[in-house]
C-alpha angles and dihedrals in degrees: 000000000000119000122217132203107259115236117253112256090228140019119286092250096044095096094054137151087029096045116014130224090245090060095047090047092054095038097046102033099039109025102029095038089048094058092049091049094047090045090055091049095048098050098039108120093003133116087262094057094103097039128107123243092257091048090052092049091051096045108035140067141191118023096351091054090048093052092044095045093045090051090050094045093050093050086052094046096053091051090046088070134056137182084234091046133128117056122099137308118245139207123006093356091054090053093047094050091051090047094048102036106018094241142007090255090059090048091051090047089053093049091047090049093050091049098045097043094049108113114217126346122347148089142276118221144193107212148161109246124220088264091059097253128126112253140174119226140165127215134200126244108322097348115123137183093265089075089057095046090251120137108230118225101171139357141199117204110224098179107125095245090064094070113005098097091052103034107016106210096340097107090163093062089051093050091049091050091052093047096042099041114010114032111118110224091172087063090049091050094055092048091050091047091051090050091049092049090048093050092047092051091052090048092050092050091049092049091048093049092051091054096055 
């Protein structure tokens, strides 16, 4: 299987003025494309050559894991933002956020704190934990929630190349801009709905099996 660089869901200047076209150009064309190219080179003619990205993440380590997870994380990051972002979640996700955090403001505060306090390169995530509760977590380098059995809903990239051209060393201002203006709650709603459907399917199968 040959992996391809996923097309951006918007134009490179669409997130300005909060994230400029120069940042997107360097981040997407240099860093993201580099991970995809290195992944293809690493798995070519190996036992992983016919595996999906998710399968490689769950069954590899070292540089292959890093390339695969970074390709996956960046795909997810681009979709976690939108030129029409910000605002508020709706429906089941809104109810889950209020149940887990008390309010959207407290959820955003938790995400901002996770992103700002993270030392070095990594990611801040809104997830569903294995107990079915919403949670905020941060991961180092290429790690993502899949390795901890969490279902990711949103992410904020806190690697320096995600914000330095626009914000220099003020990571906090970048995080606030993402949460206030760019965060894609529609994407998170779809991810949460898919998780709920998957859990419901498992529950139905389990109940059916017990009745046999």
